[in-house]
Every structure is written in C-alpha cells, then in structure tokens.
C-alpha positions, 0 to 999 in steps of 0.5 A: 432555502437560500443561503444566508446569515441567520440568527441562531434561533432563526436557524434552529426554527427553519431546520425544525420546520423543514424537519432536518438538523442544524449542523455546525460546520465551523465553531471558530468564525463569528458568526458560527458557520452551520448548515441545514441538512439530514444528518443521518444521510450526511454520515451515510454519504460520508461512510460511502465515500470512505468506502469507495476510497478504501476500495480504489487503494492498491494493496502491496503485497511482498512476497519473500524467497530465501536462498542460501549462499551456495543453492544448488541449480535445481533449488534455484530454478524451483524458487525462480519459478516461484519468483516469476509467479509472485511478480506476475500476480503483481506482488513485490518480491524480496529475495535474500541470501541468508548467511549462517555461521561462517558462510558470510565469507561467501558474500560475493557468491550471495551477490552473484546469485541475486544478480543472476536472479535479477537478470533472468527475471528482468523481462517480468520485473525491475530491481527496486534495490540492488543487493545490499548486506544487512546483518547476516542477510543480503537483500534485493527488492524487485517489483513487477513491470506491469500491474497485475490484472 
C-alpha cells in the first residue's frame, strides 16, 4: 500500500481488507494523519524500545561516610578503605564531618580531615565539591575517575 491521501471511509476499508488497525497519528491537521499498522505489534515495539533505553541508563549510587571532627587515625584509615572500595565500584562518595554540640568550634579540623581524605584518594577519585559547611555538617562530594566495569 502506497502512502497517500485517502478519505476516512476508504482508509478504514483498506485497514479492514489488510486486517490491520487504522491509527490516528495527528488529529490537529486537516486532513487527519493516520497510519495502517498492527497496533498490538506497535505497542510491543514501543515497550521494547523504552525497556532498552532504561537498561542503557547509568544509575548513580551515592554512598555516605561520616566522620567526627576529632576522628582518630585507626577509624580514619578504616573509613578511608571503605571510601576506596566505594569509588572503585563506581559509586559517588559523600563524606561529611558531623559537628555535635560545641564541637562546631573545630571547623578547621573537619576541613583538614576532608581535604586529607581527598588528597589520599585522588588516584581513584576526583573532588566534585570542596568541603562546605551546611548547618552542623561539613560536606565534600567525590566521584570515581573511571567508570566501574
């Protein structure tokens, strides 16, 4: 069947003869734009395309690591290993120092801690957001340098 302009009744008849559906593509134009096709197959293909697009999307996972302003070396090393693992598996990393009560006076220690972490992890990750104080938290964001396999 060649594309062309057909009156509505003739288009319906052609669709019935071919045992297909007459689908209106655009009803805003004069005359209507319609196609003759197998509607169930059309819906199936649309669903298949959306499923493919969804499968190709990259899901961003954000992992968090919390420090105190006076975290000792052993705890720091333990959390740094977790941070390395998160970055190696392709997750983004949100590290923050939580200031409780009057510990907010140690803002500089919190910033030094986060910058030290960023420097030690620079071989596998890059800093997206430098340490910034938001309320009682000083937050730093990192992302992996190469995507996970």
